[in-house]
N, C-alpha and C positions, 0 to 999 in steps of 0.2 A: 837700359843704360846705353844711350846713343854715343856713338863715337864718330868723329869726323872722318877718320881714315882707319880701316882695318883690312885684313886679308884673310882669306880661307884657303887652307892648303891641304894636300893629301886627301882630296875628296873625289867621289865619282860624281861629276857635275853634268846633269842633263841641261843643255843650254837652251833648247827649244829651237835652235837654228838648224834647219834640215841639212844645210851644207856642212856643218861642223857640230853635230849633236852632242858631243861629249868632251869634257875638259877635265883639268885636274885642280885648277886653283882660280880664284877670282879676288880682284881688288876692288875696294869700295872707297869712294871719296865724296863727302857732303851728301850722302843719301843716294848717290848714283853709282852704277857700275862703271869702273874706270878701266879695268884690265881683265881679260879672261885668257887663260892659256895653261901652260905647264907650271909646276911649282917653281922651277928655276926662272921662267920668264916673269911671273908675277912678283917674285921676290926681288928681282932686279928693278922692276918698275916701282915697288912699294917701300923698298928700303926697310926701315926699322919700324914700320906701322905695327900697331897692335895686330895680333894674329890668332887664329883658331886652327888647331890641328884636328882635322875631321876623322883621321884614322880610317879612311876608306868609305865613310858614310856617304849616302846619296844625298846630294843637293840638287834642287830643282827650282825653276822660276816659281815665285809664290803661287800656291795653288788657289784657284777660284771656285767657289760654288756657284754655278751659273743659274741655279733656280732653287731658291729657299724662301721661307718666310721668317725672317730673322728674329723679330720682336715676338712673333707667335711662338717660335722655338723658345725663347726665354720665359714666355708666359706658360708654356706647356710643362716647363720644368718645375713650375710652381702649382700645377693642377694635379688632378687624379690621372695617373699614368697606367694604362692597361697594356702597354706593349709586352708582346711575347707571353701573355697569360694564356694558358691552354684550356681554360674552361670558363664558362659563364659563372660557375660558383666562385672561382678565384676573383673574378671581376666584382662580384657581389661583396666579397670580403674588403676589396679596396674601397667600395662605395660606403661600406659600413664604417670604415675608418674615417672617411671624409665627412660622414654624416655627424660623427661625434665631435667634430671640429667646427661644423658650420653653425653660423649665428641663425636664428630664427628668420625664415623668409630670404635668406641670402641664396643667390644662385650658386650651384655646385656645377663646375665645369671640368671636363676631362676629355681625354682622346686615346687613340691607339688601340681600341678593341678590334679584334679580327676574328670573326666566327669560323673562318676557315681552319683555325687552329684549335677551335673548342671540341671538347669531348661531346657536348650536347648536339653539335652538327646543325645548329639553326641560328638564325638571327634573333636579337633581343626584342622585346616589346616592353611597354610601359609597365606591365605587371611585375616584370623582373626588377623593377626599381621602386615601385610605389611603396611597398612595405618598409623599405629602408629610409626613403626620404618622403615621408607624407606631407611635410610642411615647407619643403624647400624645392623650388623649381631646379631641374637639372638637365643638363645636355652632355652626352658623351659622343665624341666625334669618332667615326671609324677611322682606321689607320690611314685610309686613302684620302679622308677628308670630305668624301662625297655622300656619305650616309650618316644620319644623326640618330641617336637613341635618346629619347626624352621621356620623362615621367608625366604622369597626369597633371601635376602641379605646373609643369612648364607649359603644357598644352593650354591650360586654363589661363596662365599669364599671358600667353600669346594670342588668346582668342580663338584657337583652332578647335573647331567642332566638326560634326558630320556635315554640316552645311557649308563649311569653308571650302572654296575651290582650291584645287592644287596651285601652287605657286608657278610662276612663269618659269619654264625650264626645269621644273621639279615635280615631286610627286609626294603626297601623304599616303602611305600605306594604310589600308582599311580593312576591318573585319567583315563578316558577312552581313553585318547590319549597317555598314557604312561609317562606323565609328573609327577615328584615327587610332591606330594600334601603338603609336609612340615610335615607330620606325619611319623616318623621313628620308627622302632622296633629294639632294641638291637644294636643301632648304636652310642650310646653316645661316645664310645672311638674313633670312626672315627671323629666325630665333634670335640671332645676335642683336637685331634691332630693338629687342625688348630687355636685353641684358644691359645693366648700367655700364656705360663707357668707362674704361680705365682712365685714371688721371694721367697728365703729362709725366708726372714723377713716377707713376707705376710703369708707364711704358719705358721710361729711361731705365728703370731698375731691371726690367725684362731684357732690354737691349744689352746692358752690362753683363747680365747673367748668360746671355747667348754669346757674347763676345769672349768671355772667359773660356767657354767651351770650345769655340771655334778657333781661337788662337792656340789652344793647347793641342788641337787636332792638326795644326799646320796650315790653316787657312789664312791667307793675307787679304782676300777680298771676297765679297759676296754680292750677288745680284739678288736683291731682296724685293719680293713682290708684296706690297702692302699699300696702306692708304696715306693720305696727307697727314693724318695724325701721327703716324710713325715717322714720316719725314720731319715733322716738327720736333719730335723727340730726338731723332738723330741730330738734327741741327743744333739743338741746345747742347747735347753732349759734345759735339765738335767744338762749340764756343767755349766750353769748360775744360777743353783739353783732355777729355775722357775717351773719345772715340779713337781707338787705335787701328782698328780693322778698317780697310777701304770699303765703301758701300756705293754700289751702283743701284739707286732706288727706282724701281718701277712702280707705277701707280695704277690703280683699277681704272677701267673705262668710266665707271660712274663718278670718279673724282676729276675727269678731265676738265670740265667747264669750270669747277671750283678752282682748279690749278690755273687756268687761263685767267680768271678773274683776279687771282692773287698775283698775277704776273710772273708765274713760274713757267719757265722755258726749258726745252730740252737741252741737256748739257750744263744747265745752271748749277753752280755749286763750287767745289774746290777739288784739289787733288785727293782729298780724303773722302768727300761725300759729294755725289752729283746725281742729277735727275736723269734717268734713263727712258725707257720705252713706256708705252701704254699697253697694259695687260687686258686681254680679252679672253673670253671663254667660248668654245665651240661644242663641247660636250661634257660628259661626266667622267666616270671612272670604270675601270675594269672590275674592281671588287664590288661595286655597287650595281653592276649591269647597266650602267647609264652611258658608257662610252658608245659613241654612235658609229654604227656598222652598216655596210652595204647589205650583208646577209645576217639573218637572226642569230641570237646566241644559241649555242647547242642545247643548253639546259632550259631555255625559254624560247621556244620556236615562234612565238608571237611578239618577241621583243628585239628591236634592232637598237635599243638605246634611246637616249634623249638629246635633241639638239638644245643647246643652252640658250641660243637665240634663233629667231627666224633668220633665214639666209639673207633677206633684204636688209634687216635690221643690222646684221653683222656687217654687211657691206658699207652701210651708212656709218657705222660707228668707226670702221677703219678710215674711211674717207675723212671723217671728222678729225681723227688723230693726225692724219697727213696735212690736213688743212692748217693745223696749228704747229706743224713742224716736227711732230713726234714720230718716232719709229714704232713699230708694231711687235708685239710678243703675243701669240695666241695659244691657249691650252687646247690641244687636240690629241686625244688618245686613240680613238677608233679610226679605221680607214676611211669611212665616209666623212668624219669630222676633218681629217687631214685634207681630203679633197675639197671640202667646202671652204677651208681656210685658203687654200691655193687659188680657188675661184674668186674668193672675196678679195684677197691681196691684189690679184690681177686687175680686178674691176676698180679698186681704190687707186691703183697706180695709173690707170688709164685717165682717171679724173685729175690726178695730181702727179703728173710725170716729174721725175727727178732722178738724177744720177746718184749713185752711191747710197742706195738704201741699205740698212743694216738690220732687216727684220728677222725674226725667228718664229718657228712653230715649236711649241713646248710639248714634250713628251714623245710624240711620234712613235707610239708603241706598236701600231699596226698600220702599214702603209703598202699600197699596191706598187709594183715595180714601175708602172708607167707614171705614177705620181712622183716617185723619187727623181725621175728625169726632170720634172718641173722645178724641183729644188735647184737643180744645176742651172737651168735656163733663167730662173728669176733670181739666182744668188740669195737664197734664203738659208739661214742656219737651222739645222736640226738640234735642238736643245734637249737632250735626253738624260736619263737617270739610270746608270748602270746598276746602282744599289737596288733598284726594283727587282732584279733578277731573283734573288733569294725568296722574295715574298710572292712574287708573280707567276713563276714559270708553271708551276702545277695548275694554278688557277686558270691561267691563260689557255693551257691545253684543254682543260675541261670545259671552258666557256666558249672558246673560239675554235677548238679542234685543231689537231696536229698539223693538218695541211695548211690551214689558214696562218697558223703560227710560223710557218716558214718565211712569211713576209713580216715577221714581228721581231722587234728589238734587234734589228739588223745592222749593228753599228760598224761592223768590219766592212759590209757592202757599201754603207754610206761613206766610209773613208776612202775605199778603193775607187769610188766614183768621184772623188775629190769634192764632195759636198761638205760644206763647213759644219762641223759638229762640235758641241760643247757639252760638258758633263756637269751635273748638279746632283742634289739629294732630294729635293723637294721637303727638306727638313721643315717642321717636325714630323712629317710623314715617315721618313726614314732617318737614320743617324747622320748628323752633318759632317762627322769626320771623314775626310776623303779617302783614307785608307780602305774603308768599307767599298766605296765605289771603284777604287783601283783593283782591288781583289776580285770583285764581281765582273768587272770588264775583262779580266784576263782568264778567270776560271769558269765564269757563267755557272756558279754553283752556290748552294747555301753555305753558310759558314761551317756546317758539318759535312760539306763536300758531296752534296747530292744535287742532281743526278750524277752518276758516275760518268766521268769524262766531260762533263758539262752539258748544259742544255743548248742545243743547236751548236755543237762545238766548232763548226766551220766559221762561226761568227766571233770566236775568241780573239782578243787583241793581245799585242805585245805589251810589255811595260812601257816602252817608248810611245806607242800609240795611245795607251791609257793616259800617260802624263800629258800628251799633246792636247787631249780633250779637256783637261782641267787648266789649260794655259793659253794655247794660242788663239782659238776662236773666241773665248770670252773676252779677250783684249779687243778683238775685231768688232764684236757687236757693241762693245762699250766706246768704240772710236778711240782706243788708246793703244793701238797695236805698235806705236812708235816707242812706248815707254814701259808697256807691261807684257807679260806672257813670254818673256825670254830673259836670259842672262847674257847680255851683250853690252859693250860700251855704249853709254848714253842712256841706257834703260834705267828706271827706278830700281833701287836696290831691295826688291822684294824677293825673299827667298824661303823656301821650305826645306828643312834639313831633317831627315829621318835618322833614327838611332842606329840603323843598320843600313847597308846597301841592299836595297831591294832586288837589284839585278843579281845579287849572289845569294839571295835568300829564297827558298822555295815559296812560291805564291800561297801555298796552303798555310804557311806560318805568318803571312803579313799582318793579320789582325793583331798579333801580339807585339808588333814593332811600334814603338812609341815615336813621337816627334821629339827630336833632340833640341831643335830651336826654331823659332819663327821670327823672320826679320822683315820689317816693313819700313821702307824709305831709309834703310841703313840702321834703323833702331831695332835692337833685340827686344821684342815685345812678349816672347815667351821663351824660357829656357828650362829644360828638364831638371 
């Protein structure tokens, strides 16, 4: 229900302005913030405009998920979901339900299994699925997105045998006879190339499903890392007037030349939907033991992870993105991967010098102190996911060791060094609702409050710092810091309103706090 003019009163407003971070009231005119101040000041300016009495609730600049896969989230909500299942047996029950609904020969897809939670204490193999889905190819993606569990029918459909070489940057786990076990590392794109591609209408349906969830969670904008097919789906939804959330769409490096051929340029689009950076990969994940490290994994002394690309190829791809005017976002979880990214960005910038780059390294879960200094020197944003803490902390300590983890997930250190930092969820890897990320950033605990006192508690953030991670830097990387990421006169009227004031609510209770209202461009797009 859009309104040309309205005011919000009696709120606790986080403005995002370091010089004046808190206010009481805000006035909106024609989709733009017109006034910010006390109730009395805004009432004097807004007169008899429509008003909302917030009764002390927290209002903040519209929250941005700086790293998600938005349409993939919508698709995952319509697939087999194994999130938080505590046994392989429970996962098999979900597969049995899916098998009963599947048409003969139809691919069965799902995700979010996590063997670290399972009673069986092992990773799955094809035999764990074959009896349930003997005639349907199936792929279940691990919660991290970097390991895939497939059945024999899927291996057959993809032509993967004992003689098939490992994919570039990935690995097919094999038994003592060299036969693929059905557990794959970094091979999702290989499998998906054999899965029938969803239609435009199916992608649009998935986008709307994700949008409904995101708006209810208080998000006003997402940085979505997907392909040109998803861009086309978003574009149609915008033309149809159905796209409410703002989307900064980042495309995969493999789609770069296709985009160039189509005349797609950086920043192209509208105030609702625009093209962002080019996404690259430098390694895998913690959960799959494929994040690239300087020193081996504690539980696999011969394994330092997997580089997704040869370093020379990574440098070439970054230079190619710069050549066509695009910014860069690179997935890097391990400390060696982060170092490789910094080296590659420096090399590409030397070939294509330009002021005001807005590049980011995604995840930065483990980073040596000397490499953090290079983020400052090169003005690169660290794009991190606080919501990973509940899932990762115990695994990180067992795989990387407590000493190495002291350089991990170090968001407060990053902020104190004045490195640009932005927060996301990597959804559908983790829940897209930002309340989970806010709580994890402040407590550094699981939702059942473990470990006591928080993991590496010296890295805990304040509420103000956590809100900044969801607002200020995402606006900078999208080159929209003049109009987004703050509640200030002249900024777009994008706001997230919580049902309570989080500043007056114990962080341990935040997960139960709903979104009261989500406002985009002055339009109330969600109301409790």
